[in-house]
PyMOL Python script that loads the backbone (N, CA, C, O; Angstrom):
from pymol import cmd

cmd.read_pdbstr("""\
ATOM      1  N   MET A   1      44.210   4.080 -44.100  1.00  0.00           N
ATOM      2  CA  MET A   1      42.828   4.255 -43.678  1.00  0.00           C
ATOM      3  C   MET A   1      42.542   3.348 -42.484  1.00  0.00           C
ATOM      4  O   MET A   1      42.833   2.153 -42.520  1.00  0.00           O
ATOM      5  N   ALA A   2      41.984   3.910 -41.452  1.00  0.00           N
ATOM      6  CA  ALA A   2      41.689   3.165 -40.227  1.00  0.00           C
ATOM      7  C   ALA A   2      40.510   2.222 -40.441  1.00  0.00           C
ATOM      8  O   ALA A   2      39.608   2.492 -41.234  1.00  0.00           O
ATOM      9  N   VAL A   3      40.544   1.116 -39.718  1.00  0.00           N
ATOM     10  CA  VAL A   3      39.464   0.136 -39.751  1.00  0.00           C
ATOM     11  C   VAL A   3      39.044  -0.124 -38.306  1.00  0.00           C
ATOM     12  O   VAL A   3      39.886  -0.273 -37.419  1.00  0.00           O
ATOM     13  N   TYR A   4      37.759  -0.176 -38.088  1.00  0.00           N
ATOM     14  CA  TYR A   4      37.208  -0.453 -36.769  1.00  0.00           C
ATOM     15  C   TYR A   4      36.268  -1.646 -36.887  1.00  0.00           C
ATOM     16  O   TYR A   4      35.702  -1.914 -37.947  1.00  0.00           O
ATOM     17  N   TYR A   5      36.118  -2.346 -35.783  1.00  0.00           N
ATOM     18  CA  TYR A   5      35.303  -3.555 -35.759  1.00  0.00           C
ATOM     19  C   TYR A   5      34.311  -3.511 -34.609  1.00  0.00           C
ATOM     20  O   TYR A   5      34.613  -3.008 -33.527  1.00  0.00           O
ATOM     21  N   THR A   6      33.134  -4.042 -34.858  1.00  0.00           N
ATOM     22  CA  THR A   6      32.196  -4.418 -33.811  1.00  0.00           C
ATOM     23  C   THR A   6      32.288  -5.928 -33.765  1.00  0.00           C
ATOM     24  O   THR A   6      32.255  -6.584 -34.806  1.00  0.00           O
ATOM     25  N   TYR A   7      32.403  -6.486 -32.572  1.00  0.00           N
ATOM     26  CA  TYR A   7      32.639  -7.924 -32.451  1.00  0.00           C
ATOM     27  C   TYR A   7      31.820  -8.526 -31.327  1.00  0.00           C
ATOM     28  O   TYR A   7      31.334  -7.826 -30.439  1.00  0.00           O
ATOM     29  N   MET A   8      31.678  -9.839 -31.387  1.00  0.00           N
ATOM     30  CA  MET A   8      31.055 -10.611 -30.312  1.00  0.00           C
ATOM     31  C   MET A   8      31.985 -11.742 -29.935  1.00  0.00           C
ATOM     32  O   MET A   8      32.563 -12.408 -30.794  1.00  0.00           O
ATOM     33  N   VAL A   9      32.122 -11.949 -28.634  1.00  0.00           N
ATOM     34  CA  VAL A   9      32.871 -13.104 -28.145  1.00  0.00           C
ATOM     35  C   VAL A   9      31.934 -13.985 -27.341  1.00  0.00           C
ATOM     36  O   VAL A   9      31.006 -13.508 -26.688  1.00  0.00           O
ATOM     37  N   LEU A  10      32.195 -15.263 -27.405  1.00  0.00           N
ATOM     38  CA  LEU A  10      31.479 -16.247 -26.596  1.00  0.00           C
ATOM     39  C   LEU A  10      32.306 -16.479 -25.348  1.00  0.00           C
ATOM     40  O   LEU A  10      33.475 -16.855 -25.432  1.00  0.00           O
ATOM     41  N   CYS A  11      31.706 -16.259 -24.197  1.00  0.00           N
ATOM     42  CA  CYS A  11      32.401 -16.429 -22.922  1.00  0.00           C
ATOM     43  C   CYS A  11      32.285 -17.878 -22.438  1.00  0.00           C
ATOM     44  O   CYS A  11      31.467 -18.646 -22.944  1.00  0.00           O
ATOM     45  N   SER A  12      33.103 -18.237 -21.466  1.00  0.00           N
ATOM     46  CA  SER A  12      33.125 -19.616 -20.964  1.00  0.00           C
ATOM     47  C   SER A  12      31.797 -20.040 -20.334  1.00  0.00           C
ATOM     48  O   SER A  12      31.509 -21.234 -20.248  1.00  0.00           O
ATOM     49  N   ASP A  13      30.982 -19.070 -19.893  1.00  0.00           N
ATOM     50  CA  ASP A  13      29.674 -19.404 -19.321  1.00  0.00           C
ATOM     51  C   ASP A  13      28.565 -19.381 -20.376  1.00  0.00           C
ATOM     52  O   ASP A  13      27.381 -19.396 -20.039  1.00  0.00           O
ATOM     53  N   SER A  14      28.957 -19.343 -21.653  1.00  0.00           N
ATOM     54  CA  SER A  14      28.052 -19.325 -22.815  1.00  0.00           C
ATOM     55  C   SER A  14      27.335 -17.989 -23.021  1.00  0.00           C
ATOM     56  O   SER A  14      26.432 -17.899 -23.853  1.00  0.00           O
ATOM     57  N   SER A  15      27.718 -16.972 -22.290  1.00  0.00           N
ATOM     58  CA  SER A  15      27.147 -15.650 -22.542  1.00  0.00           C
ATOM     59  C   SER A  15      27.898 -15.007 -23.704  1.00  0.00           C
ATOM     60  O   SER A  15      29.004 -15.419 -24.054  1.00  0.00           O
ATOM     61  N   LEU A  16      27.280 -14.000 -24.287  1.00  0.00           N
ATOM     62  CA  LEU A  16      27.882 -13.273 -25.406  1.00  0.00           C
ATOM     63  C   LEU A  16      28.229 -11.861 -24.951  1.00  0.00           C
ATOM     64  O   LEU A  16      27.435 -11.202 -24.281  1.00  0.00           O
ATOM     65  N   TYR A  17      29.417 -11.406 -25.321  1.00  0.00           N
ATOM     66  CA  TYR A  17      29.841 -10.047 -25.024  1.00  0.00           C
ATOM     67  C   TYR A  17      30.082  -9.332 -26.344  1.00  0.00           C
ATOM     68  O   TYR A  17      30.717  -9.890 -27.239  1.00  0.00           O
ATOM     69  N   THR A  18      29.586  -8.109 -26.479  1.00  0.00           N
ATOM     70  CA  THR A  18      29.763  -7.311 -27.686  1.00  0.00           C
ATOM     71  C   THR A  18      30.601  -6.091 -27.372  1.00  0.00           C
ATOM     72  O   THR A  18      30.411  -5.445 -26.342  1.00  0.00           O
ATOM     73  N   GLY A  19      31.530  -5.776 -28.262  1.00  0.00           N
ATOM     74  CA  GLY A  19      32.375  -4.607 -28.087  1.00  0.00           C
ATOM     75  C   GLY A  19      32.819  -4.054 -29.423  1.00  0.00           C
ATOM     76  O   GLY A  19      32.386  -4.520 -30.478  1.00  0.00           O
ATOM     77  N   TYR A  20      33.693  -3.048 -29.370  1.00  0.00           N
ATOM     78  CA  TYR A  20      34.278  -2.503 -30.593  1.00  0.00           C
ATOM     79  C   TYR A  20      35.773  -2.328 -30.375  1.00  0.00           C
ATOM     80  O   TYR A  20      36.228  -2.211 -29.237  1.00  0.00           O
ATOM     81  N   THR A  21      36.536  -2.310 -31.459  1.00  0.00           N
ATOM     82  CA  THR A  21      37.984  -2.196 -31.374  1.00  0.00           C
ATOM     83  C   THR A  21      38.556  -1.804 -32.734  1.00  0.00           C
ATOM     84  O   THR A  21      37.857  -1.823 -33.747  1.00  0.00           O
ATOM     85  N   ASP A  22      39.828  -1.451 -32.735  1.00  0.00           N
ATOM     86  CA  ASP A  22      40.518  -1.235 -34.003  1.00  0.00           C
ATOM     87  C   ASP A  22      41.518  -2.361 -34.269  1.00  0.00           C
ATOM     88  O   ASP A  22      42.227  -2.341 -35.276  1.00  0.00           O
ATOM     89  N   ASP A  23      41.575  -3.353 -33.355  1.00  0.00           N
ATOM     90  CA  ASP A  23      42.495  -4.490 -33.514  1.00  0.00           C
ATOM     91  C   ASP A  23      41.862  -5.717 -32.856  1.00  0.00           C
ATOM     92  O   ASP A  23      41.927  -5.877 -31.637  1.00  0.00           O
ATOM     93  N   LEU A  24      41.260  -6.567 -33.654  1.00  0.00           N
ATOM     94  CA  LEU A  24      40.542  -7.736 -33.125  1.00  0.00           C
ATOM     95  C   LEU A  24      41.446  -8.686 -32.353  1.00  0.00           C
ATOM     96  O   LEU A  24      41.092  -9.130 -31.261  1.00  0.00           O
ATOM     97  N   VAL A  25      42.594  -8.996 -32.905  1.00  0.00           N
ATOM     98  CA  VAL A  25      43.492  -9.962 -32.261  1.00  0.00           C
ATOM     99  C   VAL A  25      43.932  -9.441 -30.897  1.00  0.00           C
ATOM    100  O   VAL A  25      43.872 -10.159 -29.899  1.00  0.00           O
ATOM    101  N   ARG A  26      44.369  -8.197 -30.862  1.00  0.00           N
ATOM    102  CA  ARG A  26      44.818  -7.608 -29.594  1.00  0.00           C
ATOM    103  C   ARG A  26      43.689  -7.586 -28.561  1.00  0.00           C
ATOM    104  O   ARG A  26      43.914  -7.866 -27.384  1.00  0.00           O
ATOM    105  N   ARG A  27      42.483  -7.253 -29.005  1.00  0.00           N
ATOM    106  CA  ARG A  27      41.353  -7.136 -28.080  1.00  0.00           C
ATOM    107  C   ARG A  27      40.957  -8.493 -27.500  1.00  0.00           C
ATOM    108  O   ARG A  27      40.686  -8.592 -26.303  1.00  0.00           O
ATOM    109  N   VAL A  28      40.920  -9.525 -28.315  1.00  0.00           N
ATOM    110  CA  VAL A  28      40.579 -10.860 -27.808  1.00  0.00           C
ATOM    111  C   VAL A  28      41.662 -11.326 -26.835  1.00  0.00           C
ATOM    112  O   VAL A  28      41.356 -11.921 -25.802  1.00  0.00           O
ATOM    113  N   ARG A  29      42.911 -11.059 -27.161  1.00  0.00           N
ATOM    114  CA  ARG A  29      44.000 -11.396 -26.229  1.00  0.00           C
ATOM    115  C   ARG A  29      43.835 -10.659 -24.903  1.00  0.00           C
ATOM    116  O   ARG A  29      44.068 -11.226 -23.836  1.00  0.00           O
ATOM    117  N   ALA A  30      43.433  -9.403 -24.979  1.00  0.00           N
ATOM    118  CA  ALA A  30      43.222  -8.624 -23.754  1.00  0.00           C
ATOM    119  C   ALA A  30      42.100  -9.242 -22.916  1.00  0.00           C
ATOM    120  O   ALA A  30      42.228  -9.370 -21.698  1.00  0.00           O
ATOM    121  N   HIS A  31      41.010  -9.621 -23.567  1.00  0.00           N
ATOM    122  CA  HIS A  31      39.915 -10.270 -22.836  1.00  0.00           C
ATOM    123  C   HIS A  31      40.420 -11.548 -22.157  1.00  0.00           C
ATOM    124  O   HIS A  31      40.113 -11.796 -20.991  1.00  0.00           O
ATOM    125  N   ASN A  32      41.180 -12.345 -22.874  1.00  0.00           N
ATOM    126  CA  ASN A  32      41.635 -13.629 -22.338  1.00  0.00           C
ATOM    127  C   ASN A  32      42.745 -13.496 -21.301  1.00  0.00           C
ATOM    128  O   ASN A  32      42.987 -14.429 -20.535  1.00  0.00           O
ATOM    129  N   SER A  33      43.414 -12.363 -21.266  1.00  0.00           N
ATOM    130  CA  SER A  33      44.456 -12.163 -20.255  1.00  0.00           C
ATOM    131  C   SER A  33      43.899 -11.490 -19.002  1.00  0.00           C
ATOM    132  O   SER A  33      44.627 -11.288 -18.030  1.00  0.00           O
ATOM    133  N   GLY A  34      42.611 -11.144 -19.020  1.00  0.00           N
ATOM    134  CA  GLY A  34      42.000 -10.493 -17.867  1.00  0.00           C
ATOM    135  C   GLY A  34      42.116  -8.984 -17.898  1.00  0.00           C
ATOM    136  O   GLY A  34      41.740  -8.314 -16.936  1.00  0.00           O
ATOM    137  N   LYS A  35      42.629  -8.441 -18.984  1.00  0.00           N
ATOM    138  CA  LYS A  35      42.796  -6.998 -19.104  1.00  0.00           C
ATOM    139  C   LYS A  35      41.747  -6.375 -20.028  1.00  0.00           C
ATOM    140  O   LYS A  35      41.835  -5.194 -20.365  1.00  0.00           O
ATOM    141  N   GLY A  36      40.778  -7.156 -20.426  1.00  0.00           N
ATOM    142  CA  GLY A  36      39.708  -6.647 -21.287  1.00  0.00           C
ATOM    143  C   GLY A  36      38.603  -6.056 -20.436  1.00  0.00           C
ATOM    144  O   GLY A  36      38.863  -5.514 -19.361  1.00  0.00           O
ATOM    145  N   ALA A  37      37.401  -6.156 -20.899  1.00  0.00           N
ATOM    146  CA  ALA A  37      36.241  -5.624 -20.184  1.00  0.00           C
ATOM    147  C   ALA A  37      36.040  -6.334 -18.846  1.00  0.00           C
ATOM    148  O   ALA A  37      36.344  -7.518 -18.704  1.00  0.00           O
ATOM    149  N   LYS A  38      35.534  -5.601 -17.888  1.00  0.00           N
ATOM    150  CA  LYS A  38      35.258  -6.167 -16.564  1.00  0.00           C
ATOM    151  C   LYS A  38      34.333  -7.392 -16.672  1.00  0.00           C
ATOM    152  O   LYS A  38      34.495  -8.368 -15.939  1.00  0.00           O
ATOM    153  N   TYR A  39      33.364  -7.323 -17.593  1.00  0.00           N
ATOM    154  CA  TYR A  39      32.408  -8.413 -17.767  1.00  0.00           C
ATOM    155  C   TYR A  39      33.107  -9.721 -18.113  1.00  0.00           C
ATOM    156  O   TYR A  39      32.721 -10.776 -17.611  1.00  0.00           O
ATOM    157  N   THR A  40      34.119  -9.669 -18.954  1.00  0.00           N
ATOM    158  CA  THR A  40      34.752 -10.904 -19.427  1.00  0.00           C
ATOM    159  C   THR A  40      35.824 -11.443 -18.486  1.00  0.00           C
ATOM    160  O   THR A  40      36.246 -12.590 -18.638  1.00  0.00           O
ATOM    161  N   ARG A  41      36.271 -10.654 -17.527  1.00  0.00           N
ATOM    162  CA  ARG A  41      37.368 -11.086 -16.640  1.00  0.00           C
ATOM    163  C   ARG A  41      37.065 -12.385 -15.915  1.00  0.00           C
ATOM    164  O   ARG A  41      37.947 -13.229 -15.763  1.00  0.00           O
ATOM    165  N   SER A  42      35.838 -12.553 -15.470  1.00  0.00           N
ATOM    166  CA  SER A  42      35.473 -13.773 -14.740  1.00  0.00           C
ATOM    167  C   SER A  42      34.833 -14.819 -15.642  1.00  0.00           C
ATOM    168  O   SER A  42      34.330 -15.836 -15.162  1.00  0.00           O
ATOM    169  N   ARG A  43      34.851 -14.574 -16.932  1.00  0.00           N
ATOM    170  CA  ARG A  43      34.202 -15.486 -17.882  1.00  0.00           C
ATOM    171  C   ARG A  43      35.176 -15.961 -18.948  1.00  0.00           C
ATOM    172  O   ARG A  43      34.783 -16.215 -20.087  1.00  0.00           O
ATOM    173  N   ARG A  44      36.426 -16.079 -18.585  1.00  0.00           N
ATOM    174  CA  ARG A  44      37.473 -16.519 -19.516  1.00  0.00           C
ATOM    175  C   ARG A  44      37.533 -18.029 -19.564  1.00  0.00           C
ATOM    176  O   ARG A  44      37.159 -18.697 -18.600  1.00  0.00           O
ATOM    177  N   PRO A  45      37.997 -18.573 -20.671  1.00  0.00           N
ATOM    178  CA  PRO A  45      38.426 -17.883 -21.884  1.00  0.00           C
ATOM    179  C   PRO A  45      37.234 -17.464 -22.732  1.00  0.00           C
ATOM    180  O   PRO A  45      36.132 -17.999 -22.604  1.00  0.00           O
ATOM    181  N   VAL A  46      37.489 -16.484 -23.607  1.00  0.00           N
ATOM    182  CA  VAL A  46      36.476 -16.062 -24.562  1.00  0.00           C
ATOM    183  C   VAL A  46      36.939 -16.469 -25.953  1.00  0.00           C
ATOM    184  O   VAL A  46      38.128 -16.665 -26.204  1.00  0.00           O
ATOM    185  N   ARG A  47      35.965 -16.589 -26.850  1.00  0.00           N
ATOM    186  CA  ARG A  47      36.280 -16.978 -28.235  1.00  0.00           C
ATOM    187  C   ARG A  47      35.541 -16.035 -29.178  1.00  0.00           C
ATOM    188  O   ARG A  47      34.333 -15.837 -29.045  1.00  0.00           O
ATOM    189  N   LEU A  48      36.266 -15.459 -30.125  1.00  0.00           N
ATOM    190  CA  LEU A  48      35.675 -14.566 -31.109  1.00  0.00           C
ATOM    191  C   LEU A  48      34.724 -15.360 -32.004  1.00  0.00           C
ATOM    192  O   LEU A  48      35.126 -16.346 -32.621  1.00  0.00           O
ATOM    193  N   VAL A  49      33.454 -14.925 -32.075  1.00  0.00           N
ATOM    194  CA  VAL A  49      32.474 -15.653 -32.881  1.00  0.00           C
ATOM    195  C   VAL A  49      31.849 -14.798 -33.977  1.00  0.00           C
ATOM    196  O   VAL A  49      31.183 -15.323 -34.869  1.00  0.00           O
ATOM    197  N   TYR A  50      32.059 -13.480 -33.916  1.00  0.00           N
ATOM    198  CA  TYR A  50      31.438 -12.613 -34.918  1.00  0.00           C
ATOM    199  C   TYR A  50      32.147 -11.267 -34.954  1.00  0.00           C
ATOM    200  O   TYR A  50      32.586 -10.758 -33.922  1.00  0.00           O
ATOM    201  N   TRP A  51      32.257 -10.691 -36.154  1.00  0.00           N
ATOM    202  CA  TRP A  51      32.753  -9.325 -36.274  1.00  0.00           C
ATOM    203  C   TRP A  51      32.233  -8.685 -37.543  1.00  0.00           C
ATOM    204  O   TRP A  51      31.919  -9.363 -38.522  1.00  0.00           O
ATOM    205  N   GLU A  52      32.150  -7.367 -37.505  1.00  0.00           N
ATOM    206  CA  GLU A  52      31.798  -6.543 -38.653  1.00  0.00           C
ATOM    207  C   GLU A  52      32.846  -5.448 -38.765  1.00  0.00           C
ATOM    208  O   GLU A  52      33.398  -5.007 -37.756  1.00  0.00           O
ATOM    209  N   LYS A  53      33.118  -5.011 -39.975  1.00  0.00           N
ATOM    210  CA  LYS A  53      34.143  -4.020 -40.256  1.00  0.00           C
ATOM    211  C   LYS A  53      33.499  -2.666 -40.581  1.00  0.00           C
ATOM    212  O   LYS A  53      32.489  -2.605 -41.282  1.00  0.00           O
ATOM    213  N   PHE A  54      34.098  -1.577 -40.062  1.00  0.00           N
ATOM    214  CA  PHE A  54      33.595  -0.229 -40.317  1.00  0.00           C
ATOM    215  C   PHE A  54      34.753   0.712 -40.620  1.00  0.00           C
ATOM    216  O   PHE A  54      35.893   0.455 -40.234  1.00  0.00           O
ATOM    217  N   SER A  55      34.452   1.793 -41.308  1.00  0.00           N
ATOM    218  CA  SER A  55      35.502   2.748 -41.656  1.00  0.00           C
ATOM    219  C   SER A  55      35.662   3.855 -40.616  1.00  0.00           C
ATOM    220  O   SER A  55      36.651   4.586 -40.646  1.00  0.00           O
ATOM    221  N   THR A  56      34.696   3.990 -39.689  1.00  0.00           N
ATOM    222  CA  THR A  56      34.835   4.996 -38.637  1.00  0.00           C
ATOM    223  C   THR A  56      34.541   4.378 -37.267  1.00  0.00           C
ATOM    224  O   THR A  56      33.789   3.411 -37.145  1.00  0.00           O
ATOM    225  N   LYS A  57      35.150   4.962 -36.258  1.00  0.00           N
ATOM    226  CA  LYS A  57      34.930   4.516 -34.882  1.00  0.00           C
ATOM    227  C   LYS A  57      33.467   4.730 -34.493  1.00  0.00           C
ATOM    228  O   LYS A  57      32.871   3.896 -33.812  1.00  0.00           O
ATOM    229  N   GLN A  58      32.901   5.844 -34.926  1.00  0.00           N
ATOM    230  CA  GLN A  58      31.512   6.147 -34.598  1.00  0.00           C
ATOM    231  C   GLN A  58      30.559   5.079 -35.125  1.00  0.00           C
ATOM    232  O   GLN A  58      29.629   4.681 -34.422  1.00  0.00           O
ATOM    233  N   GLN A  59      30.776   4.612 -36.348  1.00  0.00           N
ATOM    234  CA  GLN A  59      29.919   3.559 -36.915  1.00  0.00           C
ATOM    235  C   GLN A  59      30.028   2.283 -36.091  1.00  0.00           C
ATOM    236  O   GLN A  59      29.019   1.640 -35.802  1.00  0.00           O
ATOM    237  N   ALA A  60      31.247   1.916 -35.711  1.00  0.00           N
ATOM    238  CA  ALA A  60      31.455   0.702 -34.921  1.00  0.00           C
ATOM    239  C   ALA A  60      30.789   0.820 -33.553  1.00  0.00           C
ATOM    240  O   ALA A  60      30.174  -0.130 -33.069  1.00  0.00           O
ATOM    241  N   MET A  61      30.916   1.988 -32.938  1.00  0.00           N
ATOM    242  CA  MET A  61      30.311   2.200 -31.623  1.00  0.00           C
ATOM    243  C   MET A  61      28.783   2.182 -31.701  1.00  0.00           C
ATOM    244  O   MET A  61      28.119   1.657 -30.808  1.00  0.00           O
ATOM    245  N   GLN A  62      28.235   2.753 -32.764  1.00  0.00           N
ATOM    246  CA  GLN A  62      26.776   2.748 -32.925  1.00  0.00           C
ATOM    247  C   GLN A  62      26.250   1.329 -33.119  1.00  0.00           C
ATOM    248  O   GLN A  62      25.210   0.962 -32.572  1.00  0.00           O
ATOM    249  N   ARG A  63      26.967   0.546 -33.892  1.00  0.00           N
ATOM    250  CA  ARG A  63      26.552  -0.849 -34.113  1.00  0.00           C
ATOM    251  C   ARG A  63      26.672  -1.648 -32.817  1.00  0.00           C
ATOM    252  O   ARG A  63      25.796  -2.452 -32.497  1.00  0.00           O
ATOM    253  N   GLU A  64      27.757  -1.428 -32.071  1.00  0.00           N
ATOM    254  CA  GLU A  64      27.920  -2.100 -30.776  1.00  0.00           C
ATOM    255  C   GLU A  64      26.734  -1.787 -29.876  1.00  0.00           C
ATOM    256  O   GLU A  64      26.147  -2.693 -29.284  1.00  0.00           O
ATOM    257  N   TYR A  65      26.381  -0.525 -29.770  1.00  0.00           N
ATOM    258  CA  TYR A  65      25.269  -0.121 -28.912  1.00  0.00           C
ATOM    259  C   TYR A  65      23.977  -0.797 -29.353  1.00  0.00           C
ATOM    260  O   TYR A  65      23.222  -1.304 -28.523  1.00  0.00           O
ATOM    261  N   ALA A  66      23.727  -0.804 -30.658  1.00  0.00           N
ATOM    262  CA  ALA A  66      22.498  -1.419 -31.168  1.00  0.00           C
ATOM    263  C   ALA A  66      22.434  -2.899 -30.812  1.00  0.00           C
ATOM    264  O   ALA A  66      21.406  -3.381 -30.336  1.00  0.00           O
ATOM    265  N   ILE A  67      23.527  -3.620 -31.039  1.00  0.00           N
ATOM    266  CA  ILE A  67      23.548  -5.057 -30.748  1.00  0.00           C
ATOM    267  C   ILE A  67      23.382  -5.312 -29.257  1.00  0.00           C
ATOM    268  O   ILE A  67      22.703  -6.262 -28.866  1.00  0.00           O
ATOM    269  N   LYS A  68      23.989  -4.483 -28.422  1.00  0.00           N
ATOM    270  CA  LYS A  68      23.875  -4.672 -26.971  1.00  0.00           C
ATOM    271  C   LYS A  68      22.439  -4.511 -26.478  1.00  0.00           C
ATOM    272  O   LYS A  68      22.101  -5.000 -25.400  1.00  0.00           O
ATOM    273  N   GLN A  69      21.598  -3.842 -27.243  1.00  0.00           N
ATOM    274  CA  GLN A  69      20.196  -3.670 -26.858  1.00  0.00           C
ATOM    275  C   GLN A  69      19.343  -4.890 -27.200  1.00  0.00           C
ATOM    276  O   GLN A  69      18.225  -5.029 -26.704  1.00  0.00           O
ATOM    277  N   TRP A  70      19.867  -5.764 -28.040  1.00  0.00           N
ATOM    278  CA  TRP A  70      19.117  -6.924 -28.500  1.00  0.00           C
ATOM    279  C   TRP A  70      19.042  -8.015 -27.442  1.00  0.00           C
ATOM    280  O   TRP A  70      19.933  -8.124 -26.600  1.00  0.00           O
ATOM    281  N   PRO A  71      17.983  -8.827 -27.478  1.00  0.00           N
ATOM    282  CA  PRO A  71      17.941 -10.031 -26.633  1.00  0.00           C
ATOM    283  C   PRO A  71      18.901 -11.084 -27.212  1.00  0.00           C
ATOM    284  O   PRO A  71      19.276 -11.016 -28.383  1.00  0.00           O
ATOM    285  N   ARG A  72      19.280 -12.033 -26.398  1.00  0.00           N
ATOM    286  CA  ARG A  72      20.212 -13.091 -26.816  1.00  0.00           C
ATOM    287  C   ARG A  72      19.746 -13.780 -28.104  1.00  0.00           C
ATOM    288  O   ARG A  72      20.551 -14.055 -28.993  1.00  0.00           O
ATOM    289  N   ARG A  73      18.474 -14.049 -28.193  1.00  0.00           N
ATOM    290  CA  ARG A  73      17.916 -14.733 -29.362  1.00  0.00           C
ATOM    291  C   ARG A  73      18.272 -13.994 -30.653  1.00  0.00           C
ATOM    292  O   ARG A  73      18.647 -14.619 -31.646  1.00  0.00           O
ATOM    293  N   GLN A  74      18.157 -12.696 -30.639  1.00  0.00           N
ATOM    294  CA  GLN A  74      18.454 -11.903 -31.830  1.00  0.00           C
ATOM    295  C   GLN A  74      19.958 -11.894 -32.129  1.00  0.00           C
ATOM    296  O   GLN A  74      20.360 -11.896 -33.293  1.00  0.00           O
ATOM    297  N   LYS A  75      20.780 -11.884 -31.087  1.00  0.00           N
ATOM    298  CA  LYS A  75      22.235 -11.945 -31.283  1.00  0.00           C
ATOM    299  C   LYS A  75      22.627 -13.277 -31.918  1.00  0.00           C
ATOM    300  O   LYS A  75      23.487 -13.322 -32.797  1.00  0.00           O
ATOM    301  N   LEU A  76      22.000 -14.346 -31.474  1.00  0.00           N
ATOM    302  CA  LEU A  76      22.300 -15.659 -32.043  1.00  0.00           C
ATOM    303  C   LEU A  76      21.894 -15.747 -33.510  1.00  0.00           C
ATOM    304  O   LEU A  76      22.543 -16.439 -34.295  1.00  0.00           O
ATOM    305  N   GLN A  77      20.827 -15.054 -33.882  1.00  0.00           N
ATOM    306  CA  GLN A  77      20.399 -15.040 -35.282  1.00  0.00           C
ATOM    307  C   GLN A  77      21.447 -14.373 -36.162  1.00  0.00           C
ATOM    308  O   GLN A  77      21.551 -14.681 -37.349  1.00  0.00           O
ATOM    309  N   LEU A  78      22.210 -13.474 -35.595  1.00  0.00           N
ATOM    310  CA  LEU A  78      23.255 -12.781 -36.340  1.00  0.00           C
ATOM    311  C   LEU A  78      24.413 -13.714 -36.695  1.00  0.00           C
ATOM    312  O   LEU A  78      25.103 -13.505 -37.693  1.00  0.00           O
ATOM    313  N   LEU A  79      24.616 -14.720 -35.892  1.00  0.00           N
ATOM    314  CA  LEU A  79      25.704 -15.665 -36.125  1.00  0.00           C
ATOM    315  C   LEU A  79      25.320 -16.659 -37.225  1.00  0.00           C
ATOM    316  O   LEU A  79      24.136 -16.916 -37.447  1.00  0.00           O
ATOM    317  N   SER A  80      26.297 -17.204 -37.896  1.00  0.00           N
ATOM    318  CA  SER A  80      26.038 -18.197 -38.940  1.00  0.00           C
ATOM    319  C   SER A  80      25.615 -19.529 -38.331  1.00  0.00           C
ATOM    320  O   SER A  80      25.819 -19.755 -37.139  1.00  0.00           O
ATOM    321  N   GLU A  81      25.037 -20.397 -39.123  1.00  0.00           N
ATOM    322  CA  GLU A  81      24.608 -21.721 -38.648  1.00  0.00           C
ATOM    323  C   GLU A  81      25.758 -22.509 -38.031  1.00  0.00           C
ATOM    324  O   GLU A  81      25.573 -23.158 -37.001  1.00  0.00           O
ATOM    325  N   GLU A  82      26.933 -22.466 -38.637  1.00  0.00           N
ATOM    326  CA  GLU A  82      28.083 -23.218 -38.111  1.00  0.00           C
ATOM    327  C   GLU A  82      28.472 -22.717 -36.728  1.00  0.00           C
ATOM    328  O   GLU A  82      28.789 -23.509 -35.841  1.00  0.00           O
ATOM    329  N   GLN A  83      28.448 -21.396 -36.547  1.00  0.00           N
ATOM    330  CA  GLN A  83      28.828 -20.823 -35.266  1.00  0.00           C
ATOM    331  C   GLN A  83      27.802 -21.162 -34.197  1.00  0.00           C
ATOM    332  O   GLN A  83      28.169 -21.466 -33.062  1.00  0.00           O
ATOM    333  N   ARG A  84      26.516 -21.112 -34.546  1.00  0.00           N
ATOM    334  CA  ARG A  84      25.484 -21.408 -33.562  1.00  0.00           C
ATOM    335  C   ARG A  84      25.567 -22.840 -33.073  1.00  0.00           C
ATOM    336  O   ARG A  84      25.246 -23.111 -31.916  1.00  0.00           O
ATOM    337  N   GLU A  85      25.992 -23.767 -33.926  1.00  0.00           N
ATOM    338  CA  GLU A  85      26.120 -25.152 -33.530  1.00  0.00           C
ATOM    339  C   GLU A  85      27.172 -25.331 -32.438  1.00  0.00           C
ATOM    340  O   GLU A  85      27.086 -26.261 -31.636  1.00  0.00           O
ATOM    341  N   CYS A  86      28.158 -24.445 -32.407  1.00  0.00           N
ATOM    342  CA  CYS A  86      29.219 -24.514 -31.399  1.00  0.00           C
ATOM    343  C   CYS A  86      28.759 -23.991 -30.056  1.00  0.00           C
ATOM    344  O   CYS A  86      29.408 -24.250 -29.042  1.00  0.00           O
ATOM    345  N   LEU A  87      27.654 -23.258 -30.019  1.00  0.00           N
ATOM    346  CA  LEU A  87      27.175 -22.697 -28.768  1.00  0.00           C
ATOM    347  C   LEU A  87      26.401 -23.741 -28.036  1.00  0.00           C
ATOM    348  O   LEU A  87      25.899 -23.484 -26.942  1.00  0.00           O
TER     349      LEU A  87
END
""", "prot")
cmd.dss("prot")
cmd.show_as("cartoon", "prot")
cmd.util.cbc("prot")
cmd.orient("prot")
């Protein structure tokens, strides 16, 4: 059974990037090698700070879209207290 993720990474400039993938480790490596999203290429290194698991790609993509519409404040509320302290 396939697993998909919606995730957030913290970029070196303290911005947050949200995406979806079927392999978290590979995707974070891609972001950090400059082969990920155009947004993260100039904001390396990135650090994985949040993820959610879904059973379909469509669910992961819908959640990604929803989170991308949120203001930064709301995205930070999604993170745990320990993670927010690192920001």
